[in-house]
Every structure is written in C-alpha cells, then in structure tokens.
DRENDO-1510 file (C-alpha; in Angstrom, 1 decimal, always signed):
<recs>
REC; n; res; u; v; w
REC; 1; MET; -10.1; -20.1; -31.1 .
REC; 2; THR; -11.0; -23.4; -30.0 .
REC; 3; GLU; -8.3; -23.5; -27.2 .
REC; 4; GLY; -9.3; -19.9; -26.0 .
REC; 5; LYS; -13.3; -20.8; -25.7 .
REC; 6; GLU; -12.5; -23.7; -23.8 .
REC; 7; ALA; -10.5; -21.6; -21.5 .
REC; 8; ALA; -13.4; -19.5; -21.3 .
REC; 9; ALA; -15.9; -22.0; -20.3 .
REC; 10; GLN; -13.2; -23.2; -17.7 .
REC; 11; ALA; -13.0; -20.0; -16.3 .
REC; 12; VAL; -16.6; -19.9; -15.8 .
REC; 13; GLU; -16.4; -23.4; -14.4 .
REC; 14; THR; -13.9; -22.9; -12.3 .
REC; 15; ALA; -15.6; -19.5; -10.5 .
REC; 16; ALA; -18.9; -21.6; -10.2 .
REC; 17; GLU; -17.4; -24.3; -8.6 .
REC; 18; VAL; -15.2; -22.0; -5.9 .
REC; 19; ALA; -18.4; -20.2; -5.2 .
REC; 20; VAL; -20.5; -23.5; -4.9 .
REC; 21; GLU; -17.7; -25.0; -2.2 .
REC; 22; ALA; -17.9; -21.5; -0.4 .
REC; 23; ALA; -21.5; -21.1; +0.1 .
REC; 24; ASN; -22.1; -24.7; +1.0 .
REC; 25; ASN; -18.9; -24.2; +3.4 .
REC; 26; TRP; -20.2; -21.3; +5.2 .
REC; 27; ALA; -23.2; -22.2; +5.2 .
REC; 28; ARG; -22.7; -25.0; +7.5 .
REC; 29; ALA; -21.4; -22.3; +10.0 .
REC; 30; GLY; -24.3; -20.4; +10.0 .
REC; 31; ARG; -26.8; -17.9; +8.4 .
REC; 32; HIS; -25.0; -15.1; +8.0 .
REC; 33; ALA; -21.7; -17.2; +6.6 .
REC; 34; GLY; -24.3; -18.6; +4.3 .
REC; 35; LEU; -25.2; -15.7; +3.0 .
REC; 36; ALA; -21.6; -14.2; +2.7 .
REC; 37; GLY; -20.9; -17.7; +0.6 .
REC; 38; ALA; -23.9; -16.6; -1.5 .
REC; 39; ALA; -22.7; -13.2; -2.2 .
REC; 40; ILE; -19.0; -14.2; -3.0 .
REC; 41; GLY; -20.9; -16.6; -5.6 .
REC; 42; VAL; -22.7; -13.6; -7.3 .
REC; 43; VAL; -19.2; -11.9; -7.2 .
REC; 44; ALA; -17.3; -14.8; -8.8 .
REC; 45; ALA; -19.7; -15.6; -11.6 .
REC; 46; GLY; -19.6; -11.8; -12.4 .
REC; 47; ALA; -15.7; -11.7; -12.4 .
REC; 48; ALA; -15.7; -15.2; -14.5 .
REC; 49; ALA; -18.0; -13.4; -17.2 .
REC; 50; GLY; -15.9; -10.6; -17.4 .
REC; 51; VAL; -12.7; -12.0; -18.4 .
REC; 52; ALA; -14.1; -14.7; -20.9 .
REC; 53; ILE; -13.7; -12.7; -23.6 .
REC; 54; GLU; -9.9; -12.6; -22.3 .
REC; 55; ARG; -9.8; -16.0; -22.4 .
REC; 56; MET; -11.1; -16.5; -25.6 .
REC; 57; THR; -8.2; -14.6; -27.2 .
REC; 58; VAL; -5.2; -15.4; -25.1 .
REC; 59; GLY; -4.5; -19.0; -23.7 .
REC; 60; ARG; -4.4; -19.7; -20.0 .
REC; 61; GLY; -0.7; -21.5; -20.6 .
REC; 62; MET; +0.3; -18.0; -22.7 .
REC; 63; ARG; -1.1; -15.9; -19.6 .
REC; 64; ARG; +0.6; -18.0; -17.2 .
REC; 65; ARG; +4.0; -17.9; -18.8 .
REC; 66; ALA; +3.6; -13.9; -19.5 .
REC; 67; ARG; +3.1; -13.6; -15.7 .
REC; 68; LEU; +6.3; -16.1; -14.8 .
REC; 69; ALA; +8.2; -13.8; -17.2 .
REC; 70; LEU; +7.1; -10.6; -15.3 .
REC; 71; ASP; +8.1; -11.9; -12.3 .
REC; 72; ALA; +11.5; -12.8; -13.6 .
REC; 73; ALA; +12.3; -9.7; -15.2 .
REC; 74; GLY; +10.8; -7.0; -13.0 .
REC; 75; PRO; +13.4; -5.1; -10.8 .
REC; 76; TYR; +10.6; -3.5; -8.6 .
REC; 77; GLY; +10.8; -4.0; -4.9 .
REC; 78; THR; +14.2; -5.4; -5.2 .
REC; 79; LEU; +15.6; -2.6; -3.4 .
REC; 80; ARG; +16.8; -3.3; +0.3 .
REC; 81; GLY; +18.3; -1.5; +3.4 .
REC; 82; THR; +20.1; -1.9; +6.5 .
REC; 83; PRO; +16.9; -4.0; +8.3 .
REC; 84; GLY; +15.8; -3.5; +12.0 .
REC; 85; ALA; +13.0; -4.4; +14.2 .
REC; 86; ALA; +10.8; -2.3; +16.5 .
REC; 87; ILE; +8.4; -3.9; +18.8 .
REC; 88; ALA; +4.9; -2.8; +19.1 .
REC; 89; GLU; +3.0; -3.1; +22.5 .
REC; 90; ASP; +1.6; -6.3; +21.8 .
REC; 91; GLY; +4.9; -8.0; +21.4 .
REC; 92; THR; +4.6; -8.1; +17.5 .
REC; 93; GLU; +8.1; -7.4; +15.7 .
REC; 94; LEU; +7.4; -4.7; +13.0 .
REC; 95; TYR; +10.3; -4.8; +10.4 .
REC; 96; TYR; +11.8; -1.8; +8.9 .
REC; 97; GLU; +14.4; -0.7; +6.7 .
REC; 98; VAL; +17.1; +2.2; +6.8 .
REC; 99; ASP; +18.6; +3.7; +3.7 .
REC; 100; GLU; +21.6; +6.2; +5.0 .
REC; 101; PRO; +22.5; +9.0; +2.8 .
REC; 102; GLY; +25.9; +8.7; +1.0 .
REC; 103; ALA; +25.8; +4.8; +1.2 .
REC; 104; GLU; +24.3; +2.3; -1.6 .
REC; 105; ALA; +22.0; +0.0; +0.6 .
REC; 106; ALA; +22.1; -3.4; +0.4 .
REC; 107; ARG; +20.3; -6.1; -1.9 .
REC; 108; PRO; +20.1; -9.3; +0.2 .
REC; 109; ASP; +19.6; -12.4; -1.7 .
REC; 110; LYS; +16.8; -13.6; +1.1 .
REC; 111; ASP; +14.8; -12.0; +4.0 .
REC; 112; GLU; +17.2; -10.6; +6.4 .
REC; 113; ARG; +14.7; -9.2; +9.6 .
REC; 114; PRO; +16.7; -9.9; +12.7 .
REC; 115; GLY; +16.4; -13.6; +13.9 .
REC; 116; LYS; +13.8; -14.3; +11.5 .
REC; 117; GLY; +12.8; -15.9; +8.2 .
REC; 118; THR; +9.9; -14.7; +5.8 .
REC; 119; ALA; +7.4; -13.2; +7.9 .
REC; 120; ARG; +4.8; -15.4; +6.6 .
REC; 121; SER; +6.6; -18.5; +5.6 .
REC; 122; GLY; +6.7; -17.6; +1.9 .
REC; 123; ARG; +3.6; -15.8; +2.1 .
REC; 124; GLY; +4.7; -12.4; +2.7 .
REC; 125; ALA; +6.9; -9.9; +0.1 .
REC; 126; PRO; +7.8; -10.8; -3.1 .
REC; 127; HIS; +11.6; -12.6; -3.1 .
REC; 128; ASP; +14.4; -10.3; -3.7 .
REC; 129; ARG; +16.2; -10.1; -7.0 .
REC; 130; SER; +19.0; -8.0; -8.3 .
REC; 131; ALA; +17.8; -5.1; -10.2 .
REC; 132; LYS; +18.4; -5.0; -13.9 .
REC; 133; PRO; +19.6; -1.6; -16.1 .
REC; 134; ALA; +16.8; -0.2; -17.4 .
REC; 135; ARG; +17.1; +0.5; -21.4 .
REC; 136; GLY; +15.5; +2.7; -24.1 .
REC; 137; LYS; +14.9; +6.4; -24.2 .
REC; 138; GLU; +12.0; +6.6; -21.5 .
REC; 139; ALA; +14.4; +4.8; -19.2 .
REC; 140; ARG; +17.3; +7.2; -19.8 .
REC; 141; ALA; +15.1; +10.4; -19.3 .
REC; 142; ALA; +13.6; +9.0; -16.0 .
REC; 143; GLN; +17.0; +8.2; -14.9 .
REC; 144; GLU; +18.1; +11.8; -15.7 .
REC; 145; ALA; +14.7; +13.2; -14.1 .
REC; 146; GLN; +15.8; +11.3; -10.4 .
REC; 147; SER; +19.3; +12.5; -11.0 .
REC; 148; GLY; +18.2; +16.0; -10.9 .
REC; 149; LEU; +15.7; +15.3; -8.1 .
REC; 150; ARG; +18.7; +14.3; -6.1 .
REC; 151; LYS; +20.9; +17.3; -6.8 .
REC; 152; ARG; +18.0; +19.4; -6.2 .
REC; 153; LEU; +17.8; +17.8; -3.0 .
REC; 154; THR; +21.2; +17.4; -2.0 .
REC; 155; ALA; +21.6; +21.3; -2.1 .
REC; 156; ALA; +18.3; +21.9; -0.2 .
REC; 157; LEU; +19.6; +19.8; +2.9 .
REC; 158; GLY; +22.7; +21.7; +3.5 .
REC; 159; ARG; +24.1; +20.3; +6.5 .
REC; 160; ARG; +23.3; +16.4; +7.0 .
REC; 161; SER; +23.2; +16.5; +10.4 .
REC; 162; ALA; +20.1; +19.2; +10.3 .
REC; 163; ALA; +18.4; +17.2; +7.4 .
REC; 164; PRO; +15.2; +15.3; +8.2 .
REC; 165; THR; +14.6; +11.2; +7.8 .
REC; 166; VAL; +11.6; +10.8; +5.5 .
REC; 167; VAL; +9.7; +7.7; +6.9 .
REC; 168; PHE; +7.5; +5.9; +4.8 .
REC; 169; SER; +3.8; +4.1; +5.6 .
REC; 170; HIS; +2.2; +1.6; +3.2 .
REC; 171; GLY; -1.4; +1.0; +2.6 .
REC; 172; TYR; -3.7; -1.6; +3.2 .
REC; 173; CYS; -2.5; -5.0; +1.5 .
REC; 174; LEU; +0.9; -3.5; +0.4 .
REC; 175; SER; +4.2; -3.5; +1.9 .
REC; 176; GLN; +7.1; -1.0; +2.0 .
REC; 177; ASP; +8.0; -2.5; -1.4 .
REC; 178; SER; +5.3; -0.2; -2.9 .
REC; 179; TRP; +7.3; +2.9; -2.0 .
REC; 180; HIS; +9.8; +1.6; -4.7 .
REC; 181; PHE; +10.0; +4.6; -7.1 .
REC; 182; GLN; +10.4; +6.9; -4.5 .
REC; 183; ARG; +12.9; +4.7; -2.5 .
REC; 184; ALA; +14.9; +4.8; -6.0 .
REC; 185; ALA; +14.5; +8.7; -6.1 .
REC; 186; LEU; +15.7; +9.3; -2.6 .
REC; 187; ARG; +18.0; +6.8; -2.0 .
REC; 188; GLY; +21.8; +8.3; -1.4 .
REC; 189; THR; +20.7; +11.6; -0.6 .
REC; 190; VAL; +18.3; +11.8; +2.5 .
REC; 191; ARG; +17.9; +9.5; +5.6 .
REC; 192; THR; +14.8; +7.4; +4.7 .
REC; 193; VAL; +12.9; +4.4; +6.8 .
REC; 194; HIS; +10.2; +2.2; +5.4 .
REC; 195; TRP; +8.6; -0.2; +7.3 .
REC; 196; ASP; +6.0; -3.1; +7.1 .
REC; 197; GLN; +2.7; -2.5; +9.0 .
REC; 198; ARG; +1.8; -5.6; +11.5 .
REC; 199; SER; +0.8; -8.6; +9.5 .
REC; 200; HIS; +2.0; -7.2; +6.2 .
REC; 201; GLY; +5.4; -7.6; +4.0 .
REC; 202; ARG; +8.3; -9.0; +6.3 .
REC; 203; SER; +6.4; -7.8; +9.3 .
REC; 204; ALA; +5.2; -10.6; +12.2 .
REC; 205; ARG; +1.5; -11.8; +12.3 .
REC; 206; GLY; +0.0; -9.2; +14.8 .
REC; 207; HIS; +0.2; -10.9; +18.2 .
REC; 208; GLY; -3.4; -9.4; +19.4 .
REC; 209; GLN; -4.9; -10.6; +16.3 .
REC; 210; ILE; -3.3; -14.3; +16.7 .
REC; 211; ASP; -4.4; -14.7; +20.3 .
REC; 212; GLY; -7.6; -12.8; +19.6 .
REC; 213; THR; -7.2; -10.5; +22.5 .
REC; 214; GLU; -6.9; -7.3; +20.2 .
REC; 215; GLU; -8.9; -6.1; +17.0 .
REC; 216; VAL; -7.0; -3.8; +14.4 .
REC; 217; THR; -7.5; -0.4; +14.6 .
REC; 218; ILE; -6.4; +2.5; +13.1 .
REC; 219; ASP; -5.3; +3.9; +16.7 .
REC; 220; LEU; -3.2; +0.7; +17.0 .
REC; 221; LEU; -1.7; +1.1; +13.3 .
REC; 222; GLY; -0.7; +4.8; +15.0 .
REC; 223; ARG; +0.9; +3.1; +18.2 .
REC; 224; ASP; +2.6; +0.9; +15.9 .
REC; 225; LEU; +4.3; +3.9; +13.8 .
REC; 226; LYS; +5.7; +5.3; +17.5 .
REC; 227; ALA; +7.2; +2.4; +18.1 .
REC; 228; VAL; +9.0; +2.3; +14.7 .
REC; 229; LEU; +9.9; +5.9; +14.8 .
REC; 230; ASP; +11.1; +5.1; +18.7 .
REC; 231; ALA; +13.6; +2.6; +17.4 .
REC; 232; ALA; +14.7; +3.8; +13.9 .
REC; 233; VAL; +14.9; +7.2; +14.3 .
REC; 234; PRO; +15.3; +8.4; +18.0 .
REC; 235; GLU; +16.4; +12.1; +17.0 .
REC; 236; GLY; +16.3; +15.2; +14.4 .
REC; 237; PRO; +13.6; +16.0; +12.4 .
REC; 238; ILE; +11.0; +13.6; +10.7 .
REC; 239; VAL; +8.9; +14.0; +7.4 .
REC; 240; LEU; +6.2; +11.5; +7.5 .
REC; 241; VAL; +4.9; +9.9; +4.0 .
REC; 242; GLY; +1.9; +7.9; +3.9 .
REC; 243; HIS; -0.3; +6.0; +1.6 .
REC; 244; SER; -3.8; +5.0; +1.9 .
REC; 245; MET; -4.0; +3.1; +5.3 .
REC; 246; GLY; -0.6; +4.7; +5.8 .
REC; 247; GLY; -1.9; +8.1; +5.9 .
REC; 248; MET; -4.4; +6.9; +8.4 .
REC; 249; THR; -1.3; +5.7; +10.4 .
REC; 250; VAL; -0.1; +8.9; +10.3 .
REC; 251; MET; -3.1; +10.6; +11.3 .
REC; 252; ALA; -3.7; +8.2; +14.2 .
REC; 253; LEU; -0.1; +9.2; +15.5 .
REC; 254; ALA; -0.6; +12.6; +15.4 .
REC; 255; ASP; -3.8; +12.2; +17.4 .
REC; 256; GLN; -2.5; +10.1; +19.9 .
REC; 257; PHE; +1.0; +11.8; +20.5 .
REC; 258; PRO; +0.2; +15.4; +19.4 .
REC; 259; GLU; +3.3; +16.6; +21.3 .
REC; 260; TYR; +5.5; +14.2; +19.7 .
REC; 261; VAL; +4.3; +15.3; +16.4 .
REC; 262; ALA; +5.0; +19.3; +17.2 .
REC; 263; GLU; +8.7; +18.5; +18.4 .
REC; 264; ARG; +9.5; +16.1; +15.8 .
REC; 265; VAL; +7.7; +16.1; +12.2 .
REC; 266; VAL; +8.6; +18.8; +10.0 .
REC; 267; GLY; +6.7; +17.7; +7.0 .
REC; 268; VAL; +4.1; +15.4; +6.1 .
REC; 269; ALA; +2.6; +13.9; +2.7 .
REC; 270; LEU; -0.9; +12.3; +2.8 .
REC; 271; ILE; -1.2; +10.5; -0.4 .
REC; 272; GLY; -4.6; +8.7; -1.5 .
REC; 273; THR; -6.2; +8.6; +1.6 .
REC; 274; SER; -9.0; +9.8; +3.7 .
REC; 275; ALA; -9.7; +11.5; +7.5 .
REC; 276; GLY; -13.1; +9.5; +7.3 .
REC; 277; ARG; -16.3; +8.5; +5.7 .
REC; 278; LEU; -15.4; +5.4; +3.9 .
REC; 279; SER; -18.4; +4.0; +4.8 .
REC; 280; GLU; -20.1; +6.2; +2.2 .
REC; 281; VAL; -17.4; +5.5; -0.5 .
REC; 282; SER; -19.1; +4.0; -3.6 .
REC; 283; TYR; -16.0; +2.1; -5.0 .
REC; 284; GLY; -17.5; +3.0; -8.6 .
REC; 285; LEU; -20.8; +0.8; -7.9 .
REC; 286; PRO; -24.7; +1.9; -8.5 .
REC; 287; SER; -26.0; +3.0; -5.3 .
REC; 288; MET; -27.6; -0.4; -4.6 .
REC; 289; GLY; -24.5; -2.1; -5.4 .
REC; 290; MET; -22.6; +0.4; -2.8 .
REC; 291; LYS; -25.3; -0.5; -0.5 .
REC; 292; ALA; -25.2; -4.0; -0.8 .
REC; 293; PHE; -21.6; -4.2; -0.9 .
REC; 294; HIS; -21.1; -2.0; +2.9 .
REC; 295; TRP; -24.1; -4.4; +3.9 .
REC; 296; LEU; -22.2; -7.4; +2.7 .
REC; 297; ALA; -18.5; -6.9; +2.9 .
REC; 298; PRO; -17.6; -7.7; +6.8 .
REC; 299; GLY; -19.2; -11.0; +6.9 .
REC; 300; VAL; -18.2; -12.0; +3.5 .
REC; 301; LEU; -14.4; -11.2; +4.2 .
REC; 302; LYS; -14.9; -12.8; +8.2 .
REC; 303; ALA; -16.2; -16.0; +6.6 .
REC; 304; MET; -13.2; -16.0; +4.3 .
REC; 305; GLY; -10.8; -15.3; +7.1 .
REC; 306; TRP; -12.2; -18.7; +8.8 .
REC; 307; GLN; -11.8; -20.7; +5.6 .
REC; 308; HIS; -8.8; -18.8; +4.4 .
REC; 309; GLU; -7.0; -22.0; +3.1 .
REC; 310; PHE; -9.8; -22.9; +0.8 .
REC; 311; VAL; -10.1; -19.3; -0.2 .
REC; 312; GLU; -6.2; -18.9; -1.0 .
REC; 313; ARG; -6.3; -22.0; -3.4 .
REC; 314; GLY; -9.6; -20.5; -4.9 .
REC; 315; ARG; -7.6; -17.1; -5.5 .
REC; 316; ARG; -4.8; -19.2; -7.1 .
REC; 317; ALA; -7.4; -21.1; -9.2 .
REC; 318; THR; -9.1; -18.2; -10.6 .
REC; 319; ALA; -5.6; -15.7; -10.9 .
REC; 320; ASP; -7.1; -14.0; -13.7 .
REC; 321; LEU; -10.2; -13.2; -12.3 .
REC; 322; PHE; -8.6; -11.2; -9.1 .
REC; 323; ALA; -5.9; -9.4; -11.6 .
REC; 324; GLY; -8.7; -7.7; -13.3 .
REC; 325; LEU; -10.1; -6.7; -10.3 .
REC; 326; ILE; -6.8; -5.2; -8.6 .
REC; 327; LYS; -5.9; -3.4; -11.7 .
REC; 328; ARG; -9.5; -1.9; -11.7 .
REC; 329; TYR; -8.9; -0.7; -8.5 .
REC; 330; SER; -5.4; +0.0; -8.1 .
REC; 331; PHE; -5.1; +2.2; -11.6 .
REC; 332; GLY; -6.9; +4.8; -13.1 .
REC; 333; SER; -5.9; +3.9; -16.5 .
REC; 334; PRO; -4.7; +0.6; -16.5 .
REC; 335; GLU; -4.5; +0.0; -20.3 .
REC; 336; GLN; -1.6; +2.7; -20.0 .
REC; 337; VAL; +0.3; +1.1; -17.0 .
REC; 338; ASP; +3.3; -0.7; -17.7 .
REC; 339; PRO; +2.8; -4.3; -17.5 .
REC; 340; GLY; +5.4; -4.9; -15.4 .
REC; 341; ILE; +4.3; -2.3; -13.0 .
REC; 342; ALA; +0.9; -3.7; -13.3 .
REC; 343; ARG; +2.2; -7.1; -12.3 .
REC; 344; PHE; +4.0; -5.8; -9.4 .
REC; 345; GLY; +1.1; -4.3; -7.8 .
REC; 346; GLU; -0.5; -7.7; -8.1 .
REC; 347; ARG; +1.8; -9.4; -6.8 .
REC; 348; LEU; +1.9; -6.9; -3.6 .
REC; 349; ILE; -1.9; -7.3; -3.2 .
REC; 350; GLU; -1.8; -11.5; -3.8 .
REC; 351; ALA; +0.9; -11.8; -1.0 .
REC; 352; THR; -1.4; -10.8; +1.6 .
REC; 353; PRO; -3.2; -13.4; +3.1 .
REC; 354; ILE; -6.8; -13.3; +3.0 .
REC; 355; ASP; -7.4; -13.7; +6.5 .
REC; 356; VAL; -5.0; -10.5; +7.3 .
REC; 357; VAL; -7.6; -8.6; +4.8 .
REC; 358; ALA; -10.4; -9.7; +6.6 .
REC; 359; GLU; -8.8; -8.3; +10.5 .
REC; 360; PHE; -8.2; -4.8; +8.9 .
REC; 361; PHE; -11.0; -4.4; +6.8 .
REC; 362; PRO; -13.8; -3.6; +9.7 .
REC; 363; ALA; -11.2; -0.7; +11.1 .
REC; 364; PHE; -12.2; +1.6; +7.7 .
REC; 365; ALA; -15.6; +2.0; +8.5 .
REC; 366; VAL; -15.2; +3.4; +11.8 .
REC; 367; HIS; -12.2; +5.5; +11.1 .
REC; 368; ASP; -12.5; +9.8; +11.2 .
REC; 369; LYS; -9.1; +11.5; +12.1 .
REC; 370; THR; -10.2; +14.7; +10.4 .
REC; 371; GLU; -9.8; +16.9; +14.2 .
REC; 372; ALA; -6.6; +15.4; +14.6 .
REC; 373; LEU; -5.1; +16.6; +11.2 .
REC; 374; VAL; -4.9; +19.9; +13.1 .
REC; 375; ALA; -1.4; +18.7; +14.6 .
REC; 376; TYR; -0.1; +19.0; +11.0 .
REC; 377; ASP; -1.3; +22.4; +10.3 .
REC; 378; ALA; +2.0; +24.2; +11.1 .
REC; 379; VAL; +4.0; +22.1; +8.7 .
REC; 380; PRO; +4.6; +21.9; +5.2 .
REC; 381; ALA; +2.6; +19.2; +3.5 .
REC; 382; LEU; +1.5; +17.6; +0.4 .
REC; 383; VAL; -2.0; +15.9; -0.2 .
REC; 384; LEU; -1.9; +14.1; -3.2 .
REC; 385; ALA; -4.4; +11.5; -5.1 .
REC; 386; GLY; -5.4; +10.5; -8.2 .
REC; 387; GLU; -9.0; +11.8; -9.7 .
REC; 388; ASN; -9.8; +8.0; -10.7 .
REC; 389; ASP; -8.8; +6.7; -7.4 .
REC; 390; LEU; -12.1; +4.4; -6.4 .
REC; 391; ILE; -11.0; +3.2; -2.8 .
REC; 392; THR; -10.1; +6.8; -1.3 .
REC; 393; PRO; -11.7; +9.4; -3.8 .
REC; 394; ALA; -10.1; +12.4; -4.9 .
REC; 395; ASP; -12.8; +14.3; -2.9 .
REC; 396; HIS; -11.3; +13.2; +0.6 .
REC; 397; SER; -7.9; +14.4; -0.4 .
REC; 398; ARG; -9.8; +18.1; -1.4 .
REC; 399; THR; -11.4; +17.8; +2.5 .
REC; 400; ILE; -7.7; +17.0; +3.9 .
REC; 401; ALA; -6.7; +19.7; +2.1 .
REC; 402; GLU; -8.8; +22.5; +3.5 .
REC; 403; MET; -7.8; +21.2; +7.2 .
REC; 404; LEU; -4.0; +21.9; +6.3 .
REC; 405; PRO; -3.3; +25.6; +5.2 .
REC; 406; ASP; -0.1; +24.9; +4.4 .
REC; 407; ALA; -0.8; +22.0; +2.2 .
REC; 408; GLU; +0.0; +21.6; -1.5 .
REC; 409; LEU; -3.2; +19.7; -2.9 .
REC; 410; VAL; -2.1; +17.8; -6.1 .
REC; 411; CYS; -4.8; +15.9; -8.0 .
REC; 412; VAL; -3.5; +13.7; -10.8 .
REC; 413; PRO; -6.0; +13.3; -13.6 .
REC; 414; GLY; -6.3; +9.8; -14.7 .
REC; 415; ALA; -4.4; +7.9; -12.2 .
REC; 416; GLY; -5.8; +5.7; -9.3 .
REC; 417; HIS; -5.1; +4.4; -5.9 .
REC; 418; LEU; -2.0; +3.2; -6.5 .
REC; 419; VAL; -0.6; +6.6; -7.8 .
REC; 420; MET; +2.8; +6.2; -6.4 .
REC; 421; LEU; +3.4; +3.5; -8.9 .
REC; 422; GLU; +1.0; +4.9; -12.0 .
REC; 423; ARG; +2.8; +8.4; -12.0 .
REC; 424; PRO; +6.2; +7.9; -10.1 .
REC; 425; GLU; +7.7; +10.7; -11.7 .
REC; 426; LEU; +4.9; +13.3; -10.8 .
REC; 427; VAL; +4.8; +12.0; -7.2 .
REC; 428; ASN; +8.7; +12.1; -6.9 .
REC; 429; GLU; +8.7; +15.8; -8.2 .
REC; 430; HIS; +6.0; +16.9; -5.6 .
REC; 431; LEU; +7.8; +14.6; -2.6 .
REC; 432; VAL; +11.0; +16.2; -3.2 .
REC; 433; SER; +9.6; +19.6; -3.4 .
REC; 434; LEU; +8.1; +18.7; +0.0 .
REC; 435; VAL; +11.2; +17.7; +2.0 .
REC; 436; GLU; +13.1; +20.9; +0.5 .
REC; 437; ARG; +10.2; +23.1; +2.3 .
REC; 438; ALA; +10.2; +21.2; +5.5 .
REC; 439; SER; +13.6; +21.6; +5.8 .
REC; 440; ALA; +13.4; +25.0; +5.1 .
REC; 441; ALA; +10.8; +25.3; +7.8 .
REC; 442; ALA; +12.7; +23.6; +10.0 .
REC; 443; ARG; +16.3; +25.5; +9.6 .
REC; 444; SER; +14.0; +28.8; +9.9 .
REC; 445; SER; +12.9; +27.2; +13.5 .
REC; 446; ARG; +15.9; +26.3; +14.4 .
REC; 447; HIS; +17.4; +29.9; +13.8 .
REC; 448; ALA; +14.5; +31.5; +15.7 .
REC; 449; ARG; +14.5; +29.5; +18.8 .
REC; 450; ALA; +18.4; +30.2; +18.5 .
</recs>
C-alpha cells in the first residue's frame, strides 16, 4: 500500500511538472499559447487525480509489465495483405493493402510499403506479429460465427468477377489496423482494400502539411480516397466502409465525385460518424465545460503541435493518464472490454503523433456533408453507431439515416466510438448483410441494363 501511495503522489507530481513546463514554454510563444498551456495544466492535474486511486492499489511496475505483456501477446492488427501505394494530388504517398478472395494474405515481419520504411520512423503503426490461435469456448464460438459469415457471403456473391471490392477508411488517430475483426471476417471471401489516411499508420506525412502550403480538410481526404480507389480498384463495383473521420471521407468523395459514386459504388457503410454539427458535441462534459473545450481545444492542440517533442515525452511519462482518457472516449463500457482489445485501441491512438492530431482537428469544426449524402440514397446503406459514443453521438447517425431511404440503422446499446472493436461480431454480421444486399442490387442493375 505504501508503494501505491508513493506512486499516486508521483502521478500527480509528474502531471503537474508536465503542466507547468508546458505553460511556461507556451507562454513564451505568446498570450494565446500561454492560455493553452494553462488549460493543459488544469486537464493534467484533473487527470492525475482521476488515476490516483488506481495507482494506490496497483504499482507502476506492475502496470507497465501488464502493458508489455498485452503488447506481446495480442494478435490484433497483425493481418497483412498485398501492399500498394497511391499518390495524392500533393505527392503524398498513401499506403494500402489488398486482400484477394481465395488467397491467404501475407503477414510480413516489417513494413513493406514500396520503397519506404515505417511511415513515421518508428512512430507509426504497431509492429507486426504472427497471430496466435485463439483459445476457449468464446474464441471457438467467434471462429464458428466467422466461418458462417464467410459461407453466407460466398453463396451471396455468386460469380467472383461480379463481386464488389470492399474498401475500408479508418478514423482520426487510428490506422487501417482498426478494422482487424472486420478484415478477419471477410478475408479470403471478398476482395478488400484497407488504406491509411495521410499522416496516419504507414502512409507518408502529408506533403502539403509539412511545407505549410495546405491545411487538412475533409475535402482533401475525399480526394485522397479517390486516388486510392483509382490505384487499387480501377474497375468493378465498390462497397465503401468508413468509421468516424473515414465516414466523413466517404461523404467528401460523394460531394466531389458524384458521377463516380453513381457509376461505381453499390453500397456504403457509415459507422460511428457524422455529417456535421460537430461543434455542438458535448463530449460528455457539462455545458460550461463543453463551451470551454470548443473554445480552447484548437489553440491547445496547435500549441502542443509546436512543442510536439516535449509533449510526446509528457505522453510517455503520464501513460496511465492518457490510457484512462482513451478508454473513456473509445468504449461505451470500458470495464467490459477485453484488456487486450482495450490496449490495442490505446496503441493505435498513441501511435499518432501530436502534431498530426493538431493538424487534423480544425477540419471537424467546419465539416458539413449533409447535402452530399444524396449521392448514396440509391444504394444499400448501413448506418451504425454506439449509443454511448461521446465523440460522434448516435443522434448524428440517426440524422444520416433519415437522409438515406435504403439505410439500415443500427444503434448498439452500451457501445462507444470504437464499436467495431468493442462489438465486432455484431458489426461483422451487419457488414456481411450489407455486402449481400449490395451484391444483389448490383446484379439487378446489370440485368436491367442488359
């Protein structure tokens, strides 16, 4: 107990040191940066107090060993496919992988992005590992369910040449590996493409952001997706799947390339995402806290981006604080999530550098693609959200579903923002149903044109 109390005190002291140094550094950069530093100090102190009880009962060394054990044992994010690269309009290299039907995808021991090493020199996606076989009754049941979904899908797709390619777009501060369970459910049955958004995962740092010539916008991400589709899916029907920022990217594609969408897209899944009004999201905060967050967050993140090396050291020093925040905002029922999956979600978010976090954040406040949704109103659609999502609330998904007459709306009780990790079997079931519906609709359309 004495060790635990000392660890708790050290947690508060470390957070306070981080806050004070941040405030001092950013205050030298100007009044607004100083205000941002002060805000971070308040957040850091509160976070430290919030984990103090845990630190009183579980020592730092034990927690660190537990994290390392989960990192070493977890098979999540290990699935790899045939690598490829698309080139965005500003020259940014966008990494993608393709899983072909009927073939077991490769699992390389290192990043195989053509001509490149790890996208962020070790700051990118988690290292690959060979997946270990699952054990236990629950694991066997999950494998049987997955096998059943594959058989259903194989029967529904019919001729391989007419089957759609399913393209997955991931969310903010994540990577293509966030689709681990969906990829596992579909691999070998239907052609899938998984890509990393610019500056995320194994994709290169955005050229326009490095040289300061272009800010990140959701429209830019939509054009990035078009570049990936042109490179990875030059022909044939497509089912688009997007989570959070990935869903916004899918909407931006429709907004800028409606003719392309009408010709090629036969189905769409929008998971835990929003068509707009993100500046009104409360993030589970009281009214005054919500207003303060929306007012301070852009300046805070911008200042953190300026001091990214210092902030990254602070993130490592206060790993437990960030882990608690990540769990709160990723999962609707954190205490019920498998520790390995929770740790996997943490690793994905931790791998996103703070300067990238800062660059992307302002784009969400001005995002509004409600009118663009009309491009998807003629195809089968799945709109799915966790009822406890604090980042893109379920009401935003209900608004999207109202705009899409052929949409299946699924709001998952108790689930949060990373619903595809928290409730993978349910998401997989609805995703397979969407691909079945999309394939049937595509065949009917071809027969009508013939």
